[in-house]
C-alpha positions in Angstrom: 15.7 33.5 -5.4 15.0 32.5 -8.5 12.3 34.2 -10.5 10.0 31.9 -10.9 10.3 30.8 -7.0 9.4 34.5 -6.3 6.6 35.0 -8.2 5.6 30.8 -7.0 5.8 31.5 -3.5 3.7 35.5 -4.3 1.1 34.1 -5.7 0.7 30.9 -4.0 0.6 33.6 -1.1 -1.8 35.3 -2.8 -4.4 32.7 -2.9 -3.9 31.1 0.0 -5.0 33.8 1.4 -7.7 34.9 -0.2 -6.2 37.7 -2.3 -6.5 36.0 -5.5 -10.6 34.0 -4.9 -11.6 31.7 -7.3 -11.9 32.6 -10.9 -9.3 35.4 -10.8 -7.5 35.9 -14.4 -4.1 35.3 -13.9 -3.0 37.1 -17.4 0.7 36.8 -18.7 1.5 40.2 -19.4 -0.7 41.7 -16.3 1.1 39.0 -14.4 4.5 39.4 -15.3 4.5 43.5 -15.0 2.7 43.2 -11.4 5.5 40.8 -9.7 8.7 42.5 -11.9 9.2 39.5 -14.0 9.5 38.8 -17.7 6.7 35.8 -19.2 9.4 32.5 -18.8 9.4 32.8 -15.1 6.3 33.8 -14.7 5.1 30.5 -16.9 7.2 28.5 -15.0 5.3 30.3 -11.3 2.0 29.2 -13.0 3.1 25.6 -14.5 3.7 24.7 -11.1 0.8 26.1 -9.5 -1.3 24.2 -12.1 0.3 20.9 -10.8 -0.8 21.8 -7.3 -4.3 21.8 -8.8 -4.4 25.5 -7.8 -5.0 27.1 -11.2 -6.2 26.2 -14.5 -5.9 27.4 -17.4 -8.6 28.4 -19.9 -6.2 29.6 -22.9 -2.9 29.6 -23.7 -2.2 33.2 -22.0 -4.9 32.7 -19.1 -4.9 31.3 -16.3 -7.5 31.3 -13.8 -7.5 30.5 -10.0 -9.4 27.1 -9.4 -12.4 27.1 -7.5 -13.3 24.9 -4.7 -16.5 23.7 -3.7 -17.9 21.0 -1.3 -16.9 17.8 -3.7 -14.0 19.4 -4.0 -13.2 19.4 0.1 -14.7 15.9 0.8 -12.1 14.3 -2.3 -8.9 16.4 -0.5 -9.4 14.9 2.5 -9.8 10.9 1.5 -6.9 11.8 0.5 -5.5 12.8 3.6 -7.2 10.9 5.6 -4.9 8.2 3.6 -2.1 10.1 3.5 -1.7 10.9 7.5 -3.2 7.7 9.7 -0.4 6.5 7.0 2.3 9.0 8.4 0.5 8.7 12.6 0.9 4.6 12.0 4.5 4.8 10.5 5.4 7.7 12.6 4.7 5.4 16.0 7.1 2.8 15.2 9.7 5.3 13.6 9.4 8.2 16.1 11.7 9.3 18.9 9.4 8.6 21.6 10.7 12.2 23.8 10.6 14.5 20.6 6.2 13.9 20.8 5.7 13.7 23.9 7.6 17.0 23.8 5.5 18.2 21.6 2.5 16.3 23.2 2.9 18.4 26.7 3.2 21.6 24.6 0.0 20.8 23.1 -1.2 20.4 26.7 -0.2 23.0 28.1 -1.9 25.7 24.6 -3.8 28.2 25.5 -5.8 30.3 22.8 -5.8 33.4 24.1 -3.8 36.3 23.1 -1.4 35.5 21.6 -1.6 31.9 21.7 -3.3 31.1 18.5 -0.5 31.8 16.6 2.1 29.6 19.1 -0.6 26.3 18.3 -0.4 27.2 14.6 3.3 27.2 15.0 3.1 24.3 17.2 1.2 22.4 14.4 3.7 23.4 12.0 6.3 21.7 14.5 4.4 18.9 15.0 4.1 18.5 10.7 8.0 18.6 10.5 8.3 16.0 13.6 6.1 13.5 11.8 7.7 14.1 7.9 11.2 13.7 9.7 10.3 10.3 11.7 8.5 9.0 9.1 11.6 9.0 6.3 9.9 8.3 3.4 10.4 11.3 0.9 7.0 10.0 -1.2 4.8 10.4 1.7 5.9 13.6 2.1 5.7 14.7 -0.6 2.0 13.7 -1.3 1.7 15.8 1.9 3.4 18.6 1.5 0.5 19.2 -1.4 -2.0 18.2 1.0 -1.2 20.7 3.4 -1.2 23.2 0.1 -4.4 23.1 -0.6 -5.4 23.0 3.1 -4.4 26.7 3.9 -6.9 27.7 1.4 -9.7 25.8 2.5 -9.4 26.7 6.2 -9.5 30.5 5.6 -12.8 29.7 4.1 -14.3 27.8 6.6 -15.1 30.5 9.9 -13.5 30.5 12.7 -14.8 28.5 15.2 -13.6 28.5 18.9 -14.8 25.3 20.3 -13.4 23.2 17.2 -10.3 25.2 17.1 -9.8 24.2 21.2 -10.9 20.8 20.8 -8.8 20.3 17.3 -6.0 21.0 20.4 -7.4 18.1 22.4 -7.6 16.1 19.4 -3.5 16.7 18.7 -2.7 16.8 21.7 -3.8 13.0 21.9 -2.3 11.9 18.6 1.3 13.5 19.7 0.4 10.8 23.1 -0.2 8.1 20.8 2.4 8.4 19.5 5.0 9.0 22.1 3.7 6.3 23.6 4.5 3.7 19.6 0.6 2.7 19.5 -0.1 3.0 16.3 -3.8 1.9 16.3 -4.3 5.0 18.4 -2.3 7.3 16.4 -4.3 6.5 13.7 -7.7 6.3 15.3 -7.5 9.3 16.7 -5.9 11.1 12.8 -9.4 9.8 12.3 -11.2 11.0 14.2 -9.5 14.8 14.1 -10.2 14.4 9.9 -13.5 13.5 10.9 -14.4 16.2 12.7 -12.4 18.8 10.7 -14.0 18.1 7.8 -17.5 17.9 9.2 -16.1 22.2 10.9 -15.8 22.8 7.2 -18.3 21.8 5.2 -21.1 23.2 7.3 -19.2 26.3 7.5 -19.6 26.4 3.7 -22.8 25.6 4.5 -23.9 28.4 6.5 -22.3 31.0 3.9 -24.4 29.3 1.5 -27.6 30.0 3.6 -27.5 33.5 4.5 -29.0 36.8 3.1 -27.1 38.0 0.0 -25.3 35.1 -0.4 -24.6 33.7 -4.3 
């Protein structure tokens, strides 16, 4: 793996996991030393993160992790809704019904007890990959990958809500069933409902965190 790729992946994971929070300063000298790379590959990594919208450059040698607020999240979901509804419609006309019927059955059987949560996240990743393959549009898939990069970070900002997570399982199952049935309208509508509920939950979680004693 190239040094710039290694630096990018490390910084991306740290930003998504919150180890590098919004406002964290990514000085060139310090980060290059910490990651064990020279400045050139570090600059390449930071340029990729800037293109992703995850960092912003404050000066030629100082970059900071970008902030995420409610307006950013709403804008992200506006873009996400347009892309994912289009993807669901296309998948319903192009996908192998058997593949999505199998995914739907897995969602139906999903339990969130014990290690079931990790299985669910793995299942979502497989669903997304199957969706990309079915759509077979490199431009749409590329845009969706960018959105998913931000979603990892946004989900971490929201508090864990077991009831919401359980509802999400059923929503994914309905989308997969609709694609398997080649029902493009239902696939798009189910995707719209899922994203509406996800956004509502995230914004409510952030608002609750802001009103707690000691919150900034």
